[in-house]
C-alpha positions in Angstrom: 1.3 25.9 13.5 4.1 25.0 16.0 4.0 28.4 17.6 0.2 28.2 18.0 0.6 24.8 19.7 3.2 26.2 22.1 1.1 29.2 22.9 -2.0 27.0 23.6 0.1 24.7 25.9 1.4 27.7 27.8 -2.1 29.2 28.2 -3.4 25.9 29.5 -0.5 25.5 31.9 -1.0 29.0 33.3 -4.8 28.4 33.8 -5.8 31.6 32.1 -9.5 32.6 32.1 -12.3 32.6 29.6 -10.7 35.1 27.2 -7.8 32.7 26.7 -10.2 29.7 26.3 -12.1 31.6 23.6 -8.9 32.4 21.8 -8.0 28.7 22.0 -11.3 27.7 20.4 -10.8 30.3 17.6 -7.3 28.9 17.1 -8.6 25.3 16.9 -11.2 26.5 14.4 -8.5 28.1 12.1 -6.4 25.0 12.5 -9.3 22.8 11.5 -10.1 25.0 8.4 -6.4 24.9 7.3 -6.5 21.1 7.8 -9.6 20.6 5.7 -8.1 21.9 2.5 -9.8 20.1 -0.4 -9.6 16.9 -2.5 -7.4 18.8 -5.0 -4.9 20.0 -2.5 -4.3 16.8 -0.4 -4.9 13.1 -1.2 -5.3 12.3 2.5 -8.9 13.2 2.9 -9.3 11.0 5.9 -8.1 14.0 8.0 -11.2 15.9 7.0 -13.2 13.8 9.4 -11.3 15.0 12.4 -13.1 17.0 15.0 -11.6 20.3 16.3 -10.3 18.4 19.3 -8.8 15.6 17.1 -7.2 18.3 14.9 -5.3 19.7 17.9 -4.2 16.1 18.9 -2.9 15.5 15.4 -1.1 18.8 15.5 0.8 17.8 18.6 1.8 14.5 17.0 2.9 16.3 13.8 5.0 18.7 15.8 7.1 15.8 17.0 7.1 14.0 13.7 8.1 17.1 11.8 11.5 17.0 13.4 12.3 14.2 10.9 11.4 13.5 7.4 9.6 10.2 7.8 11.1 7.6 5.5 12.3 10.4 3.1 8.6 11.0 2.2 7.5 7.3 2.2 5.6 7.7 5.5 3.2 10.3 6.9 1.4 10.9 10.2 -2.0 9.3 10.1 -5.0 9.8 12.3 -7.8 7.6 10.8 -9.0 4.5 12.7 -8.1 2.2 9.8 -5.2 1.4 7.5 -3.9 4.5 5.6 -0.6 5.2 4.0 0.6 8.3 2.2 3.6 9.0 -0.2 4.6 12.6 0.0 6.1 14.9 -2.6 9.6 14.5 -1.3 9.6 10.8 -2.3 7.9 11.5 -5.6 10.5 14.1 -6.6 13.3 11.5 -6.2 11.5 8.9 -8.4 11.9 8.5 -12.1 10.4 11.5 -13.9 8.0 9.6 -16.1 6.9 7.1 -13.4 3.1 6.5 -12.9 1.3 6.6 -9.6 1.3 2.8 -9.7 5.1 2.7 -9.7 5.2 5.2 -6.8 3.2 2.8 -4.6 5.6 -0.2 -4.7 6.8 0.5 -1.1 3.4 0.9 0.5 2.7 -2.1 2.8 0.1 -4.4 1.2 0.7 -3.1 -2.3 2.2 -5.4 -5.0 3.1 -3.1 -7.9 4.9 -4.0 -11.1 5.4 -2.6 -14.6 6.2 -3.9 -18.1 8.5 -0.8 -18.6 10.4 1.2 -16.0 9.8 4.4 -17.9 6.1 4.5 -16.9 4.9 4.3 -20.5 3.1 1.0 -20.2 0.5 1.2 -17.4 1.6 -1.5 -15.0 -0.1 -4.0 -12.7 -1.1 -3.7 -9.0 -2.8 -5.6 -6.3 -3.6 -4.5 -2.7 -3.9 -7.3 -0.2 -4.8 -9.6 -3.1 -7.4 -7.3 -4.7 -6.4 -6.5 -8.3 -6.5 -3.0 -9.7 -10.0 -3.2 -11.1 -11.3 -3.9 -7.6 -9.5 -0.8 -6.2 -11.0 2.6 -6.6 -8.8 5.5 -7.9 -9.3 9.2 -7.9 -7.3 12.2 -9.2 -8.1 15.6 -7.6 -11.3 14.1 -6.3 -12.5 12.7 -9.6 -12.8 8.9 -10.3 -10.7 7.5 -13.1 -11.5 3.7 -13.0 -13.0 2.7 -16.4 -16.7 3.0 -15.9 -17.4 -0.2 -17.7 -14.8 -2.7 -16.4 -13.2 -0.7 -13.6 -9.7 -1.1 -15.0 -7.0 1.5 -14.5 -4.6 2.7 -17.2 -2.1 4.6 -15.2 0.0 6.0 -18.0 -2.9 8.3 -19.0 -2.6 10.4 -15.9 0.0 12.9 -14.8 3.7 13.6 -14.7 5.6 13.1 -11.5 6.7 16.8 -11.5 3.0 17.6 -11.0 2.1 15.0 -8.4 1.5 16.3 -4.9 1.0 13.3 -2.7 -0.6 9.8 -3.1 -2.7 8.1 -0.4 -3.7 4.4 -0.2 -6.5 3.2 2.0 -5.7 -0.5 2.0 -8.9 -1.9 3.5 -11.9 0.2 2.5 -12.4 3.7 1.1 -14.0 6.7 2.9 -17.8 6.8 2.5 -17.6 10.1 0.6 -15.3 8.6 -2.1 -16.9 8.7 -5.6 -15.9 5.1 -6.3 -18.4 2.7 -7.7 -16.1 -0.3 -8.1 -13.9 -0.7 -5.0 -14.4 -4.2 -3.5 -11.0 -3.6 -1.9 -9.3 -0.3 -0.9 -8.7 2.9 -2.7 -6.0 5.2 -4.1 -6.1 8.9 -4.3 -3.6 11.4 -5.6 -3.6 15.1 -6.3 -1.6 17.6 -8.4 0.5 20.3 -6.8 -1.0 23.7 -6.2 0.3 26.6 -8.4 3.2 28.6 -6.9 2.9 32.3 -6.0 6.0 33.1 -8.1 6.1 33.1 -11.9 8.6 31.1 -13.8 9.4 28.2 -16.1 10.4 24.7 -15.0 12.3 22.6 -17.6 13.8 19.1 -17.4 15.3 16.8 -20.0 15.8 13.0 -19.5 17.6 10.4 -21.5 18.1 6.7 -20.7 18.2 3.1 -21.7 16.5 1.8 -24.9 16.4 5.3 -26.5 14.4 6.8 -23.7 13.9 10.6 -24.3 11.7 12.9 -22.3 11.2 16.6 -22.3 9.1 18.4 -19.6 8.2 22.1 -19.5 5.9 23.9 -17.0 4.9 27.5 -17.1 3.9 29.1 -13.7 2.0 32.3 -13.9 2.5 33.2 -10.3 -0.1 35.4 -8.6 -2.2 37.3 -11.1 -4.7 39.0 -8.9 -6.8 36.3 -7.1 -5.6 33.7 -9.6 -2.5 31.6 -9.9 -1.9 28.8 -12.5 0.4 26.4 -14.1 0.3 24.5 -17.4 2.8 21.8 -18.4 3.7 19.7 -21.4 5.7 16.5 -21.6 6.8 14.4 -24.6 7.9 10.9 -23.7 9.4 8.3 -26.1 11.1 4.9 -25.6 11.8 1.7 -27.6 10.4 -1.5 -26.2 13.1 -3.3 -24.1 12.1 -6.6 -25.6 10.7 -7.0 -29.1 10.1 -4.3 -31.7 8.1 -1.1 -31.4 8.0 1.5 -28.7 5.9 4.1 -27.0 5.1 7.8 -27.7 3.2 9.6 -25.0 2.4 13.3 -24.9 0.7 14.9 -21.8 -0.8 18.3 -21.0 -1.6 19.0 -17.4 -2.9 22.3 -15.9 -4.2 23.7 -12.6 -5.6 27.0 -11.6 -6.6 28.3 -8.1 -9.0 31.2 -7.6 -8.6 32.5 -4.1 -11.9 34.2 -3.4 -10.9 35.1 0.2 -9.1 33.4 3.1 -12.0 30.9 3.6 -13.2 30.2 0.0 -11.4 29.1 -3.2 -12.0 27.2 -6.4 -9.5 24.9 -8.0 -9.6 23.8 -11.7 -7.5 20.9 -13.0 -6.9 19.3 -16.4 -5.2 16.1 -17.5 -4.9 15.4 -21.2 -3.0 12.4 -22.6 -2.3 11.1 -26.2 -0.5 7.9 -26.4 0.5 5.4 -29.1 2.4 2.4 -28.0 3.3 -1.2 -29.0 2.2 -3.7 -26.4 4.5 -6.3 -24.8 3.5 -9.9 -25.6 2.9 -11.9 -22.5 5.1 -15.0 -22.4 4.6 -18.5 -21.0 7.3 -20.0 -18.8 8.5 -22.1 -21.7 8.7 -19.1 -24.1 10.5 -17.0 -21.6 13.0 -19.8 -21.0 13.7 -20.0 -24.8 14.0 -16.3 -25.3 13.5 -13.9 -22.4 13.6 -10.8 -24.8 11.0 -12.0 -27.3 7.7 -10.3 -28.0 5.6 -9.8 -31.0 7.1 -10.6 -34.4 9.3 -7.8 -36.1 8.7 -9.3 -39.5 5.8 -9.0 -41.9 5.7 -11.9 -44.3 4.5 -10.6 -47.7 1.8 -12.9 -49.2 1.4 -14.9 -46.0 -1.9 -15.1 -44.0 0.1 -16.1 -40.9 0.9 -12.5 -40.0 -1.4 -11.9 -37.0 1.6 -11.8 -34.6 3.2 -8.8 -36.5 4.0 -6.1 -33.9 2.3 -3.3 -35.8 -1.1 -4.9 -35.2 -0.6 -5.1 -31.4 -0.8 -1.4 -31.0 -2.5 0.7 -28.3 -3.6 4.2 -29.4 -5.6 6.2 -26.9 -6.4 9.8 -26.1 -8.1 11.0 -22.9 -9.2 14.1 -21.1 -10.1 14.7 -17.5 -11.3 18.1 -16.3 -12.5 18.8 -12.8 -13.3 21.6 -10.4 -12.9 21.7 -6.6 -14.9 24.4 -4.9 -14.2 24.8 -1.2 -16.6 27.2 0.6 -16.9 28.1 4.3 -20.6 28.8 4.8 -20.3 29.4 8.5 -17.6 29.0 11.2 -18.8 25.4 11.7 -20.0 24.5 8.2 -18.0 23.8 5.1 -19.2 22.9 1.6 -17.1 21.0 -1.0 -18.3 20.6 -4.6 -16.4 18.6 -7.2 -17.9 18.5 -10.7 -15.9 16.6 -13.3 -16.0 15.3 -16.9 -14.0 12.5 -18.5 -13.6 11.7 -22.2 -11.7 8.9 -23.9 -11.2 7.3 -27.3 -8.9 4.6 -28.5 -8.4 0.9 -28.1 -6.2 -2.2 -28.4 -5.0 -3.6 -31.7 -4.7 -7.2 -32.9 -4.0 -9.2 -36.0 -6.7 -11.1 -37.9 -7.5 -12.4 -41.4 -10.4 -11.9 -43.8 -11.4 -13.7 -46.9 -12.0 -12.0 -50.3 -15.4 -12.8 -51.9 -17.3 -11.5 -54.9 -20.6 -12.1 -53.0 -22.5 -9.0 -51.8 -24.2 -11.0 -48.9 -22.9 -9.6 -45.6 -21.1 -12.6 -44.0 -18.7 -12.1 -41.1 -15.1 -13.0 -42.1 -15.7 -12.2 -45.9 -15.0 -8.9 -47.6 -16.2 -7.9 -51.1 -13.0 -6.0 -51.8 -9.4 -6.4 -53.1 -7.5 -6.8 -49.8 -4.1 -7.8 -51.0 -3.8 -5.1 -53.7 -3.4 -7.5 -56.7 -6.2 -5.7 -58.6 -8.7 -8.5 -58.4 -11.2 -9.9 -55.8 -10.3 -13.6 -55.5 -12.9 -15.9 -53.9 -11.4 -17.8 -51.0 -8.3 -15.7 -50.8 -7.3 -15.1 -47.1 -5.5 -11.9 -46.3 -4.1 -10.5 -43.1 -5.9 -7.4 -41.7 -5.6 -5.3 -38.5 -8.3 -5.3 -35.8 -9.0 -2.7 -33.2 -11.1 -3.1 -30.1 -12.2 0.5 -29.5 -13.8 2.4 -26.7 -15.6 5.7 -26.6 -16.3 7.1 -23.1 -18.2 10.2 -21.9 -18.4 10.6 -18.1 -19.9 13.6 -16.3 -20.5 13.7 -12.6 -20.5 15.8 -9.4 -19.8 15.2 -5.7 -21.2 17.6 -3.1 -20.3 17.3 0.6 -21.0 19.3 3.7 -18.6 19.1 6.7 -20.1 20.4 9.9 -18.5 20.7 13.3 -21.0 20.2 16.1 -19.1 21.6 18.9 -15.5 20.8 19.7 -16.0 17.0 19.9 -18.2 16.1 17.0 -17.8 16.3 13.2 -20.5 15.3 10.7 -19.9 14.8 6.9 -22.8 14.2 4.6 -23.5 14.6 0.9 -24.3 13.1 -2.5 -22.5 11.8 -5.6 -24.2 11.5 -9.0 -22.8 10.4 -12.3 -24.2 9.6 -15.8 -21.8 7.8 -18.1 -22.0 6.5 -21.7 -19.7 4.0 -23.2 -19.5 2.5 -26.7 -17.4 -0.6 -27.3 -16.8 -2.7 -30.4 -14.3 -4.4 -32.6 -13.6 -3.4 -36.2 -11.1 -4.0 -38.9 -8.8 -2.0 -41.2 -6.9 -3.1 -44.3 -3.1 -3.2 -44.2 -0.4 -2.4 -46.7 0.3 -5.6 -48.6 4.0 -4.9 -48.7 4.8 -3.3 -45.3 1.9 -4.7 -43.3 1.2 -1.3 -41.7 -2.5 -0.7 -40.9 -4.2 2.0 -43.1 -5.3 3.7 -39.9 -4.1 2.4 -36.6 -6.7 4.6 -34.8 -9.6 2.8 -36.6 -11.3 6.0 -37.7 -10.9 5.6 -41.5 -10.3 2.9 -44.1 -12.6 0.5 -42.2 -13.5 -2.8 -43.9 -17.2 -2.9 -44.6 -19.8 -5.1 -46.1 -21.2 -4.3 -49.5 -24.1 -2.5 -47.8 -21.6 -0.1 -46.2 -21.9 -1.4 -42.6 -18.5 -1.8 -40.9 -17.5 -5.4 -40.3 -17.5 -5.9 -36.5 -17.2 -8.8 -34.1 -19.5 -7.0 -31.7 -21.1 -3.6 -31.1 -22.0 -2.7 -27.5 -23.4 0.5 -25.9 -24.0 1.0 -22.2 -25.4 3.8 -20.1 -24.4 3.7 -16.5 -26.1 5.9 -13.9 -24.8 6.0 -10.4 -26.2 7.6 -7.3 -24.8 7.7 -3.8 -25.7 9.3 -0.5 -23.3 9.2 2.4 -22.7 10.4 5.9 -19.8 9.9 8.4 -19.9 11.0 12.1 -16.7 11.4 14.2 -16.9 11.8 17.9 -14.0 12.5 20.3 -15.4 12.4 23.8 -11.9 12.7 25.4 -8.4 13.6 24.2 -7.6 9.9 23.9 -10.8 8.4 22.4 -12.1 8.8 18.8 -15.1 7.0 17.3 -16.4 7.1 13.8 -19.5 5.8 12.2 -20.3 6.0 8.5 -23.0 4.9 6.1 -23.5 5.1 2.4 -26.2 3.9 0.0 -25.1 3.2 -3.6 -27.4 2.6 -6.5 -26.3 1.8 -10.0 -28.2 1.1 -13.2 -26.7 -0.2 -16.4 -28.7 -0.4 -19.6 -27.9 -0.8 -23.3 -27.5 -3.3 -26.0 -25.0 -5.7 -27.5 -25.0 -7.3 -30.9 -22.5 -10.0 -32.0 -21.6 -9.9 -35.7 -24.0 -7.1 -36.4 -25.7 -7.4 -39.8 -23.9 -10.6 -40.6 -25.9 -13.4 -42.2 -23.2 -16.1 -42.1 -24.3 -19.4 -40.5 -22.7 -19.7 -37.1 -21.7 -16.0 -37.2 -25.1 -14.4 -37.8 -26.1 -11.4 -35.8 -27.5 -12.0 -32.3 -27.9 -10.1 -29.1 -30.3 -7.5 -27.9 -31.2 -5.0 -25.1 -30.7 -5.4 -21.4 -31.1 -3.4 -18.2 -30.3 -4.1 -14.6 -30.0 -2.2 -11.3 -28.0 -2.9 -8.2 -28.0 -1.2 -4.8 -26.3 -1.7 -1.4 -25.9 -0.1 2.0 -22.3 0.0 3.1 -21.6 0.7 6.8 -18.3 1.5 8.4 -17.0 2.3 11.8 -13.8 2.7 13.8 -12.3 3.5 17.2 -8.9 5.0 18.0 -7.2 5.2 21.4 -4.5 7.9 21.5 -2.3 6.7 24.4 0.1 9.7 24.2 1.7 11.9 21.6 3.5 9.0 20.2 1.3 5.9 20.4 -2.2 5.3 19.0 -4.2 2.1 18.6 -7.1 1.7 16.3 -9.8 -0.7 15.1 -11.7 -0.2 11.8 -14.5 -2.1 10.2 -16.0 -1.4 6.7 -18.1 -3.0 4.0 -17.5 -2.4 0.3 -19.5 -3.0 -2.8 -18.9 -3.4 -6.6 -21.6 -3.8 -9.1 -20.9 -6.2 -12.0 -18.9 -4.9 -15.0 -20.8 -3.6 -18.1 -20.1 -6.7 -20.2 -21.7 -9.1 -17.6 -25.1 -7.2 -18.2 -25.4 -9.1 -21.5 -24.4 -12.5 -20.2 -27.8 -14.1 -20.6 -27.9 -12.8 -24.2 -24.6 -14.4 -25.2 -24.0 -17.4 -23.1 -25.2 -21.0 -23.8 -27.8 -22.8 -21.7 -24.9 -24.1 -19.6 -23.8 -20.6 -18.6 -26.9 -18.4 -18.6 -27.4 -19.3 -14.9 -23.9 -17.9 -14.1 -24.7 -14.2 -14.4 -22.3 -12.2 -12.2 -23.4 -11.1 -8.8 -22.2 -7.9 -7.2 -18.9 -8.1 -5.3 -18.8 -7.2 -1.6 -16.3 -7.4 1.3 -16.2 -7.0 5.0 -12.8 -5.8 6.1 -11.4 -5.5 9.6 -8.2 -3.4 10.5 -6.5 -3.6 13.8 -3.4 -1.5 14.2 -0.8 0.4 16.2 1.1 3.5 15.2 4.2 5.0 16.8 5.6 8.4 15.9 8.8 9.3 17.7 11.7 11.7 17.2 13.9 9.0 15.7 11.7 6.0 15.1 8.3 5.7 13.5 6.5 2.4 13.1 3.1 1.1 12.0 1.7 -2.5 12.5 -1.7 -3.4 10.9 -3.4 -6.8 11.1 -6.4 -7.3 8.9 -9.0 -9.8 7.8 -11.2 -9.4 4.7 -14.1 -11.7 3.7 -14.7 -11.2 0.0 -17.9 -12.5 -1.8 -18.7 -13.1 -5.4 -15.4 -12.3 -7.0 -16.0 -11.6 -10.7 -13.9 -13.0 -13.5 -14.2 -13.8 -17.2 -14.5 -17.2 -18.8 -14.9 -18.7 -22.2 -17.9 -20.7 -23.3 -16.8 -23.4 -25.8 -20.3 -23.9 -26.9 -21.0 -20.3 -28.1 -17.4 -19.1 -28.4 -18.2 -16.2 -26.2 -16.7 -14.5 -23.2 -18.9 -15.1 -20.2 -18.7 -13.6 -16.7 -18.4 -15.8 -13.7 -18.5 -15.4 -9.9 -16.2 -17.1 -7.4 -18.2 -17.5 -4.2 -15.9 -16.6 -1.3 -12.3 -15.5 -0.8 -10.8 -14.9 2.7 -7.8 -12.5 2.9 -5.7 -12.4 6.1 -2.5 -10.6 6.7 -0.1 -8.3 8.4 1.2 -5.0 7.0 4.1 -3.2 8.7 6.4 -0.2 8.1 9.3 1.2 10.0 11.5 4.2 9.7 14.7 4.8 11.7 16.5 8.1 11.5 20.1 7.1 12.2 21.5 10.7 12.0 20.7 14.0 10.4 22.0 12.5 7.1 21.0 8.8 7.2 17.8 7.0 7.6 16.4 3.5 7.0 12.9 2.7 5.8 11.3 -0.7 5.5 7.9 -2.2 4.9 6.7 -5.8 5.0 3.4 -7.4 3.9 2.3 -10.9 4.7 -0.8 -11.9 2.6 -2.9 -15.0 2.7 -5.7 -15.0 0.2 -7.5 -18.3 0.1 -10.5 -19.2 -2.1 -13.2 -20.9 -0.1 -15.3 -22.3 -3.0 -14.8 -24.2 -6.2 -15.1 -22.2 -9.5 -18.1 -23.1 -11.7 -17.4 -22.1 -15.3 -20.4 -23.8 -16.8 -19.5 -25.5 -20.0 -15.8 -25.8 -19.1 -16.5 -27.5 -15.8 -16.1 -26.9 -12.1 -12.5 -26.3 -11.1 -11.2 -27.4 -7.7 -10.2 -24.0 -6.4 -11.4 -24.4 -2.8 -8.5 -24.0 -0.4 -6.2 -22.6 -3.1 -4.4 -19.3 -3.2 -5.5 -16.4 -5.4 -3.2 -15.9 -8.4 -0.8 -12.9 -8.4 -0.7 -12.9 -4.6 2.8 -13.5 -3.2 2.8 -14.5 0.5 5.6 -12.2 1.4 6.7 -8.7 0.2 9.6 -6.9 1.7 11.0 -3.4 1.0 14.2 -2.1 2.6 15.8 1.2 1.7 18.7 3.4 2.9 18.6 7.1 2.3 21.3 9.8 2.5 20.9 13.5 2.3 23.7 16.0 3.1 23.8 19.5 1.7 23.2 19.4 -2.1 23.7 15.6 -2.4 21.0 12.9 -1.8 20.7 9.2 -2.6 18.6 6.2 -1.8 19.5 2.5 -2.4 16.5 0.2 -2.0 15.7 -3.5 -2.4 12.3 -5.1 -3.1 11.8 -8.8 -2.5 8.7 -10.7 -3.6 8.1 -14.4 -2.8 6.7 -16.9 -5.3 3.1 -16.7 -6.5 0.6 -18.8 -8.5 -0.2 -18.2 -12.1 -3.5 -20.1 -12.4 -6.6 -20.4 -10.3 -6.1 -24.1 -9.6 -2.5 -23.6 -8.4 -0.9 -25.9 -10.8 1.8 -23.5 -11.9 4.0 -21.4 -9.6 6.6 -18.8 -10.6 9.5 -18.0 -8.4 10.1 -14.9 -6.3 12.7 -12.3 -7.0 14.7 -9.4 -5.6 15.5 -6.1 -7.3 18.1 -3.5 -6.3 17.3 0.1 -7.3 19.1 3.5 -7.0 17.9 7.1 -6.9 20.5 9.8 -6.5 21.0 13.5 -7.3 22.7 16.8 -6.7 21.0 20.1 -6.2 23.2 23.0 -7.5 23.3 26.6 -6.4 21.3 29.2 -8.3 23.2 30.7 -11.3 21.9 34.0 -12.7 18.3 33.5 -13.9 18.7 29.7 -13.5 17.2 28.6 -10.1 17.5 25.3 -8.4 19.4 23.4 -11.1 19.8 19.7 -10.4 20.9 16.4 -11.9 19.1 13.1 -11.0 20.0 9.5 -11.7 17.5 6.6 -11.5 18.7 3.0 -11.8 16.5 -0.1 -11.9 17.2 -3.7 -11.3 20.9 -3.1 -10.9 21.6 -6.8 -10.5 19.9 -7.5 -13.8 17.5 -10.2 -12.4 15.0 -12.0 -14.6 11.6 -12.8 -13.2 7.9 -13.1 -13.9 6.0 -10.2 -12.2 2.3 -10.8 -13.0 0.1 -13.5 -14.6 -1.9 -11.7 -17.3 -4.1 -14.5 -18.6 -6.9 -14.5 -16.0 -8.8 -17.2 -17.9 -6.1 -19.7 -17.1 -8.2 -21.7 -14.6 -5.8 -24.6 -14.8 -2.3 -24.4 -16.2 -1.7 -28.1 -16.7 -3.8 -31.2 -16.6 -1.6 -34.1 -17.7 -3.8 -36.6 -15.6 -7.0 -35.5 -17.4 -8.6 -34.6 -14.1 -12.4 -34.4 -14.3 -14.8 -32.3 -12.3 -17.5 -33.7 -10.1 -19.8 -34.1 -13.1 -17.3 -36.0 -15.2 -16.2 -33.1 -17.4 -12.5 -33.2 -18.2 -11.0 -29.9 -17.0 -9.5 -27.7 -19.7 -5.9 -26.6 -19.3 -4.6 -23.2 -20.5 -1.1 -22.2 -19.7 -0.7 -18.7 -18.2 1.3 -16.0 -19.8 3.2 -13.4 -17.8 4.6 -9.9 -17.6 8.3 -9.9 -17.3 10.8 -7.9 -15.2 12.8 -5.5 -17.2 16.5 -5.9 -17.0 19.1 -3.4 -15.8 18.1 0.1 -17.0 18.5 3.7 -16.0 18.0 7.3 -16.9 19.6 10.7 -16.2 17.6 13.9 -15.8 18.8 17.5 -15.7 16.5 20.4 -14.8 16.1 23.9 -13.5 13.7 26.7 -13.0 14.0 30.0 -14.8 13.1 33.6 -14.1 
């Protein structure tokens, strides 16, 4: 690519004739085709919008930037007229081997990422500019992975770091062609690496703190005719660092590329995950002060009904499968087609402890079981016995994205296409008997030994089934009238329908717990425009302005709000979320220094959250009118020498609620003018990297300021700083062993203690000692937040190599 750029520059300087100009156009076309790639080969799909002229501009900038490794892989050259950041494979390879994509994003400006467990086996938490993870869209190899019902992300389910290619964050608003139905905020995309052309086996073994043990094996087929593939397996185990229990996660990933010719290929990807893990108990401030390392109870009390906190009940079994194709076809010199069909399946859930009462009655009454639960050989009326509960989820999700990319001359690029998806999801809560001596559930997966009524129907708290149909059409036009100016204009129309049923206490006849519910159906639709302008001052400086609107339909549970809420809350049915976001920025890419400064404003409407109706004892879904986010995101890399570099990123975030929160029966909380919970005002990352010969190392700090744990801002938790180390040594090849290495990852080296995330989102007010009333005279209910905690000092060592 660099030689072509030099040749083009020489040709222009010499003023050659038409033949050279035609060669230049052909060269720009091939550069554009190489740049397009596909959604399974690069996560930074913003570059697919570039015109042929813009592609040449980016190439010139990249030639300069390629003289250094920007931030040891923590920065990448960007060209979109909006906020975009990419983590490259170089940085991913240095991270902990079992880390999730959420952990990898902790240095991205605007991202507040944390985890319950440094090994990556417990999902983690994330916000971007104040938007939580369920308001951020995520794709893997071009396929969406947000839960279709509630938009949440369970990061542990997807991928090993050895297989991750790169990860891109669009902090403000996603591209119009993104298959994301639930992104009120930005988006995250990542891809798996392409198969190598050489056959071999990659093996690594990791051990670490708290019994961490991880084995990874990947088989590379190399070129087998027009095909090349890899398939990998990893087994991951660790004990919980606080409380009893642990995690066991097995993953199978695979990828195949069929190279039809030099302009057409099809890529197939697979991610399978089977996990079984003990959750961490969220702690209040008082509980953490009393015992920072406490969690669920390690002891089962034989004969007691007060066993619901026993750790074996707070269990999370889940298995998931995601398969996708990425077909990239050149239909003409100026027309490209991308087709991405995908299918996602999942089953599992979250466990809990409960109790049931033995009864000799055969009348189906919720909470009563016509069975011997404690194993004493007799059914005793009124005998309460501990049982295990499981909130389960079945998900089937097929979909397809089809997109055309058309170059209209040198200066204009048009993208247009459709996305369609039809998903089904079954949710419920059921119960399983437990061993009266050990307390272990008869089936932690909830597929056998279910507690039933005398009529054979499973005892359930609720049974919910939802079909979700999504349709989207989109188009984006990019125009570069000069070498310095780029303009983009995009438009998408999103339509979603949810239909289904919910029944609380199905078949129960117990007074107060008798079956109720029914069917519901609702549709939402929205047009979401976006636009941007970029001024490329020279090869090093660019300035940009981006504007975009986002839209998120209500979660599946809110569809049934009128069926379940009381008269005080039926008028509070959730409205769709939407945001207008504005990005204004400057990028500088030099031979020694690279920097990005992005100022933004986001006006967020109808933020959805869950509440509790004390009149009906049901979860209800609420809308917070307006939230205004304002902030500054920056990143800087300085290459001190060939061996040393410094990278830093800083985020200033101000997320202010502009309305009071009406919860219906619980009152109207005074949230106007308050700050969103889980939104620290300041986040700072600073890291020093060293790379000389076979040795490499990076020492980094991350500082978070204090944040609020409740919506009314009555409880604040302090900020914290962590110090982390990644280091390694790459050895010479030895016989059939290639690229052997050893890697060390150390976390929280100063052994700090801190709260990282408020998990109880229904804590509208943490404390109310003054019995404050709302404007209608209702005393506001106080519920103390509980938090995720920062893991203490821990580490791991990994050895690995490639063979044959």
